[in-house]
N, CA, C and O atoms as a GROMACS GRO file, in nm:
protein
  304
    1UNK      N    1  -1.446  -1.765   1.493
    1UNK     CA    2  -1.406  -1.682   1.381
    1UNK      C    3  -1.338  -1.555   1.435
    1UNK      O    4  -1.379  -1.498   1.536
    2UNK      N    5  -1.234  -1.515   1.366
    2UNK     CA    6  -1.157  -1.396   1.405
    2UNK      C    7  -1.221  -1.272   1.345
    2UNK      O    8  -1.260  -1.272   1.228
    3UNK      N    9  -1.233  -1.168   1.424
    3UNK     CA   10  -1.285  -1.040   1.374
    3UNK      C   11  -1.165  -0.957   1.330
    3UNK      O   12  -1.102  -0.889   1.411
    4UNK      N   13  -1.135  -0.961   1.201
    4UNK     CA   14  -1.018  -0.890   1.147
    4UNK      C   15  -1.064  -0.784   1.050
    4UNK      O   16  -1.163  -0.801   0.978
    5UNK      N   17  -0.992  -0.674   1.049
    5UNK     CA   18  -1.028  -0.566   0.960
    5UNK      C   19  -0.902  -0.505   0.899
    5UNK      O   20  -0.805  -0.477   0.969
    6UNK      N   21  -0.906  -0.485   0.769
    6UNK     CA   22  -0.796  -0.419   0.698
    6UNK      C   23  -0.857  -0.333   0.589
    6UNK      O   24  -0.943  -0.379   0.514
    7UNK      N   25  -0.814  -0.209   0.581
    7UNK     CA   26  -0.861  -0.120   0.476
    7UNK      C   27  -0.743  -0.088   0.386
    7UNK      O   28  -0.646  -0.024   0.428
    8UNK      N   29  -0.752  -0.132   0.263
    8UNK     CA   30  -0.648  -0.105   0.166
    8UNK      C   31  -0.686   0.023   0.092
    8UNK      O   32  -0.794   0.032   0.034
    9UNK      N   33  -0.600   0.120   0.095
    9UNK     CA   34  -0.624   0.248   0.029
    9UNK      C   35  -0.557   0.240  -0.108
    9UNK      O   36  -0.435   0.252  -0.119
   10UNK      N   37  -0.638   0.221  -0.212
   10UNK     CA   38  -0.586   0.208  -0.348
   10UNK      C   39  -0.570   0.349  -0.404
   10UNK      O   40  -0.666   0.424  -0.418
   11UNK      N   41  -0.445   0.383  -0.438
   11UNK     CA   42  -0.412   0.519  -0.477
   11UNK      C   43  -0.388   0.524  -0.626
   11UNK      O   44  -0.312   0.444  -0.681
   12UNK      N   45  -0.453   0.620  -0.692
   12UNK     CA   46  -0.430   0.645  -0.834
   12UNK      C   47  -0.336   0.762  -0.853
   12UNK      O   48  -0.291   0.822  -0.755
   13UNK      N   49  -0.305   0.794  -0.975
   13UNK     CA   50  -0.212   0.903  -1.004
   13UNK      C   51  -0.272   1.041  -0.975
   13UNK      O   52  -0.208   1.122  -0.910
   14UNK      N   53  -0.393   1.067  -1.022
   14UNK     CA   54  -0.450   1.202  -1.016
   14UNK      C   55  -0.478   1.255  -0.875
   14UNK      O   56  -0.441   1.368  -0.846
   15UNK      N   57  -0.542   1.178  -0.785
   15UNK     CA   58  -0.572   1.235  -0.653
   15UNK      C   59  -0.448   1.281  -0.577
   15UNK      O   60  -0.452   1.384  -0.509
   16UNK      N   61  -0.341   1.208  -0.588
   16UNK     CA   62  -0.219   1.246  -0.519
   16UNK      C   63  -0.162   1.377  -0.570
   16UNK      O   64  -0.112   1.458  -0.492
   17UNK      N   65  -0.170   1.398  -0.698
   17UNK     CA   66  -0.117   1.521  -0.756
   17UNK      C   67  -0.193   1.643  -0.706
   17UNK      O   68  -0.135   1.750  -0.688
   18UNK      N   69  -0.322   1.628  -0.685
   18UNK     CA   70  -0.401   1.741  -0.633
   18UNK      C   71  -0.362   1.776  -0.491
   18UNK      O   72  -0.374   1.891  -0.449
   19UNK      N   73  -0.316   1.678  -0.416
   19UNK     CA   74  -0.276   1.699  -0.277
   19UNK      C   75  -0.130   1.739  -0.265
   19UNK      O   76  -0.082   1.765  -0.154
   20UNK      N   77  -0.057   1.743  -0.376
   20UNK     CA   78   0.084   1.778  -0.371
   20UNK      C   79   0.175   1.659  -0.349
   20UNK      O   80   0.296   1.676  -0.334
   21UNK      N   81   0.119   1.538  -0.347
   21UNK     CA   82   0.197   1.417  -0.330
   21UNK      C   83   0.182   1.330  -0.454
   21UNK      O   84   0.076   1.325  -0.515
   22UNK      N   85   0.289   1.263  -0.489
   22UNK     CA   86   0.281   1.168  -0.599
   22UNK      C   87   0.235   1.033  -0.545
   22UNK      O   88   0.228   1.012  -0.424
   23UNK      N   89   0.204   0.945  -0.637
   23UNK     CA   90   0.167   0.808  -0.598
   23UNK      C   91   0.281   0.745  -0.519
   23UNK      O   92   0.259   0.682  -0.416
   24UNK      N   93   0.404   0.763  -0.568
   24UNK     CA   94   0.520   0.706  -0.499
   24UNK      C   95   0.536   0.764  -0.359
   24UNK      O   96   0.567   0.691  -0.265
   25UNK      N   97   0.515   0.896  -0.344
   25UNK     CA   98   0.525   0.959  -0.212
   25UNK      C   99   0.426   0.897  -0.114
   25UNK      O  100   0.460   0.866   0.000
   26UNK      N  101   0.303   0.881  -0.160
   26UNK     CA  102   0.198   0.828  -0.073
   26UNK      C  103   0.225   0.683  -0.033
   26UNK      O  104   0.214   0.648   0.084
   27UNK      N  105   0.259   0.600  -0.131
   27UNK     CA  106   0.283   0.458  -0.102
   27UNK      C  107   0.409   0.440  -0.018
   27UNK      O  108   0.413   0.357   0.072
   28UNK      N  109   0.512   0.518  -0.047
   28UNK     CA  110   0.638   0.506   0.028
   28UNK      C  111   0.617   0.546   0.175
   28UNK      O  112   0.688   0.495   0.262
   29UNK      N  113   0.523   0.634   0.201
   29UNK     CA  114   0.494   0.678   0.338
   29UNK      C  115   0.382   0.596   0.400
   29UNK      O  116   0.307   0.646   0.484
   30UNK      N  117   0.370   0.470   0.360
   30UNK     CA  118   0.259   0.386   0.407
   30UNK      C  119   0.250   0.379   0.559
   30UNK      O  120   0.140   0.370   0.613
   31UNK      N  121   0.363   0.382   0.628
   31UNK     CA  122   0.363   0.370   0.774
   31UNK      C  123   0.288   0.487   0.839
   31UNK      O  124   0.236   0.472   0.950
   32UNK      N  125   0.283   0.602   0.773
   32UNK     CA  126   0.211   0.717   0.828
   32UNK      C  127   0.060   0.694   0.829
   32UNK      O  128  -0.012   0.760   0.904
   33UNK      N  129   0.012   0.603   0.747
   33UNK     CA  130  -0.131   0.578   0.735
   33UNK      C  131  -0.178   0.460   0.820
   33UNK      O  132  -0.298   0.441   0.839
   34UNK      N  133  -0.083   0.383   0.871
   34UNK     CA  134  -0.117   0.266   0.953
   34UNK      C  135  -0.164   0.308   1.091
   34UNK      O  136  -0.123   0.415   1.137
   35UNK      N  137  -0.245   0.233   1.159
   35UNK     CA  138  -0.302   0.104   1.122
   35UNK      C  139  -0.434   0.114   1.048
   35UNK      O  140  -0.490   0.012   1.007
   36UNK      N  141  -0.486   0.235   1.031
   36UNK     CA  142  -0.619   0.250   0.971
   36UNK      C  143  -0.621   0.216   0.822
   36UNK      O  144  -0.712   0.149   0.775
   37UNK      N  145  -0.520   0.262   0.748
   37UNK     CA  146  -0.516   0.240   0.603
   37UNK      C  147  -0.380   0.186   0.563
   37UNK      O  148  -0.281   0.203   0.633
   38UNK      N  149  -0.379   0.119   0.447
   38UNK     CA  150  -0.254   0.072   0.388
   38UNK      C  151  -0.257   0.114   0.242
   38UNK      O  152  -0.320   0.047   0.161
   39UNK      N  153  -0.189   0.224   0.207
   39UNK     CA  154  -0.194   0.273   0.068
   39UNK      C  155  -0.116   0.184  -0.028
   39UNK      O  156  -0.002   0.144  -0.001
   40UNK      N  157  -0.179   0.154  -0.139
   40UNK     CA  158  -0.118   0.070  -0.242
   40UNK      C  159  -0.147   0.131  -0.379
   40UNK      O  160  -0.247   0.200  -0.396
   41UNK      N  161  -0.060   0.106  -0.477
   41UNK     CA  162  -0.089   0.153  -0.613
   41UNK      C  163  -0.205   0.074  -0.672
   41UNK      O  164  -0.228  -0.041  -0.635
   42UNK      N  165  -0.276   0.136  -0.762
   42UNK     CA  166  -0.388   0.069  -0.828
   42UNK      C  167  -0.335  -0.056  -0.900
   42UNK      O  168  -0.238  -0.047  -0.974
   43UNK      N  169  -0.398  -0.171  -0.878
   43UNK     CA  170  -0.349  -0.295  -0.940
   43UNK      C  171  -0.381  -0.299  -1.089
   43UNK      O  172  -0.495  -0.321  -1.128
   44UNK      N  173  -0.281  -0.278  -1.169
   44UNK     CA  174  -0.300  -0.275  -1.313
   44UNK      C  175  -0.171  -0.320  -1.382
   44UNK      O  176  -0.062  -0.291  -1.334
   45UNK      N  177  -0.183  -0.391  -1.494
   45UNK     CA  178  -0.063  -0.427  -1.569
   45UNK      C  179   0.015  -0.304  -1.615
   45UNK      O  180   0.135  -0.313  -1.642
   46UNK      N  181  -0.052  -0.191  -1.625
   46UNK     CA  182   0.014  -0.068  -1.668
   46UNK      C  183   0.109  -0.014  -1.562
   46UNK      O  184   0.187   0.078  -1.590
   47UNK      N  185   0.104  -0.068  -1.441
   47UNK     CA  186   0.191  -0.024  -1.332
   47UNK      C  187   0.327  -0.093  -1.333
   47UNK      O  188   0.409  -0.068  -1.244
   48UNK      N  189   0.353  -0.176  -1.430
   48UNK     CA  190   0.483  -0.245  -1.435
   48UNK      C  191   0.598  -0.146  -1.444
   48UNK      O  192   0.701  -0.164  -1.378
   49UNK      N  193   0.582  -0.041  -1.522
   49UNK     CA  194   0.686   0.062  -1.534
   49UNK      C  195   0.705   0.130  -1.399
   49UNK      O  196   0.819   0.152  -1.357
   50UNK      N  197   0.596   0.163  -1.330
   50UNK     CA  198   0.605   0.228  -1.198
   50UNK      C  199   0.680   0.138  -1.101
   50UNK      O  200   0.764   0.186  -1.023
   51UNK      N  201   0.652   0.009  -1.104
   51UNK     CA  202   0.718  -0.084  -1.013
   51UNK      C  203   0.866  -0.098  -1.046
   51UNK      O  204   0.948  -0.114  -0.955
   52UNK      N  205   0.903  -0.093  -1.173
   52UNK     CA  206   1.045  -0.096  -1.210
   52UNK      C  207   1.117   0.030  -1.163
   52UNK      O  208   1.234   0.023  -1.125
   53UNK      N  209   1.050   0.142  -1.166
   53UNK     CA  210   1.110   0.269  -1.123
   53UNK      C  211   1.114   0.282  -0.971
   53UNK      O  212   1.188   0.365  -0.918
   54UNK      N  213   1.037   0.201  -0.902
   54UNK     CA  214   1.027   0.208  -0.756
   54UNK      C  215   1.052   0.071  -0.694
   54UNK      O  216   0.960   0.010  -0.639
   55UNK      N  217   1.176   0.020  -0.702
   55UNK     CA  218   1.205  -0.114  -0.651
   55UNK      C  219   1.185  -0.128  -0.500
   55UNK      O  220   1.171  -0.240  -0.450
   56UNK      N  221   1.183  -0.017  -0.428
   56UNK     CA  222   1.158  -0.020  -0.284
   56UNK      C  223   1.020  -0.079  -0.254
   56UNK      O  224   0.998  -0.130  -0.144
   57UNK      N  225   0.927  -0.071  -0.350
   57UNK     CA  226   0.792  -0.121  -0.327
   57UNK      C  227   0.792  -0.269  -0.293
   57UNK      O  228   0.731  -0.311  -0.195
   58UNK      N  229   0.862  -0.350  -0.374
   58UNK     CA  230   0.863  -0.494  -0.348
   58UNK      C  231   0.954  -0.531  -0.233
   58UNK      O  232   0.937  -0.636  -0.171
   59UNK      N  233   1.051  -0.446  -0.202
   59UNK     CA  234   1.143  -0.475  -0.091
   59UNK      C  235   1.090  -0.428   0.044
   59UNK      O  236   1.120  -0.490   0.146
   60UNK      N  237   1.013  -0.321   0.045
   60UNK     CA  238   0.970  -0.259   0.170
   60UNK      C  239   0.820  -0.275   0.195
   60UNK      O  240   0.778  -0.319   0.303
   61UNK      N  241   0.740  -0.239   0.097
   61UNK     CA  242   0.594  -0.233   0.116
   61UNK      C  243   0.530  -0.372   0.112
   61UNK      O  244   0.449  -0.405   0.198
   62UNK      N  245   0.565  -0.453   0.014
   62UNK     CA  246   0.502  -0.585   0.001
   62UNK      C  247   0.525  -0.671   0.126
   62UNK      O  248   0.430  -0.731   0.175
   63UNK      N  249   0.648  -0.680   0.178
   63UNK     CA  250   0.665  -0.758   0.302
   63UNK      C  251   0.586  -0.702   0.420
   63UNK      O  252   0.534  -0.778   0.502
   64UNK      N  253   0.578  -0.570   0.430
   64UNK     CA  254   0.500  -0.509   0.539
   64UNK      C  255   0.352  -0.542   0.524
   64UNK      O  256   0.283  -0.566   0.623
   65UNK      N  257   0.302  -0.541   0.401
   65UNK     CA  258   0.162  -0.576   0.377
   65UNK      C  259   0.137  -0.722   0.413
   65UNK      O  260   0.035  -0.754   0.475
   66UNK      N  261   0.228  -0.810   0.376
   66UNK     CA  262   0.213  -0.952   0.410
   66UNK      C  263   0.208  -0.971   0.561
   66UNK      O  264   0.123  -1.045   0.612
   67UNK      N  265   0.299  -0.904   0.634
   67UNK     CA  266   0.300  -0.916   0.780
   67UNK      C  267   0.168  -0.865   0.839
   67UNK      O  268   0.112  -0.926   0.930
   68UNK      N  269   0.120  -0.754   0.787
   68UNK     CA  270  -0.006  -0.694   0.836
   68UNK      C  271  -0.121  -0.792   0.816
   68UNK      O  272  -0.200  -0.816   0.908
   69UNK      N  273  -0.131  -0.848   0.696
   69UNK     CA  274  -0.241  -0.939   0.668
   69UNK      C  275  -0.229  -1.069   0.745
   69UNK      O  276  -0.329  -1.123   0.793
   70UNK      N  277  -0.107  -1.121   0.758
   70UNK     CA  278  -0.087  -1.243   0.836
   70UNK      C  279  -0.127  -1.221   0.982
   70UNK      O  280  -0.187  -1.308   1.044
   71UNK      N  281  -0.093  -1.104   1.035
   71UNK     CA  282  -0.129  -1.071   1.173
   71UNK      C  283  -0.280  -1.063   1.192
   71UNK      O  284  -0.332  -1.100   1.297
   72UNK      N  285  -0.350  -1.015   1.090
   72UNK     CA  286  -0.495  -1.005   1.100
   72UNK      C  287  -0.564  -1.140   1.082
   72UNK      O  288  -0.672  -1.163   1.135
   73UNK      N  289  -0.500  -1.229   1.007
   73UNK     CA  290  -0.563  -1.357   0.977
   73UNK      C  291  -0.532  -1.467   1.078
   73UNK      O  292  -0.598  -1.570   1.077
   74UNK      N  293  -0.433  -1.446   1.165
   74UNK     CA  294  -0.401  -1.547   1.265
   74UNK      C  295  -0.509  -1.551   1.371
   74UNK      O  296  -0.558  -1.447   1.414
   75UNK      N  297  -0.547  -1.671   1.414
   75UNK     CA  298  -0.650  -1.680   1.520
   75UNK      C  299  -0.598  -1.620   1.651
   75UNK      O  300  -0.479  -1.624   1.681
   76UNK      N  301  -0.691  -1.565   1.726
   76UNK     CA  302  -0.656  -1.505   1.854
   76UNK      C  303  -0.619  -1.607   1.957
   76UNK      O  304  -0.587  -1.572   2.070
   0.00000   0.00000   0.00000
């Protein structure tokens, strides 16, 4: 069995605003949080508008997340 670890940092709207960053800022800067965390928007149907306003998410972040998880799940 492979010992793999991934921590997904699920980001909501409010915490980011208190830190001076928006949800989009935090998720777009996902590489700054790697390899310890991978920030993602909260999974909700209400995020469809956010995803339409941020097309870079499906072009940049989703493929990077897939590569990260595939790398963790491949046997050593």
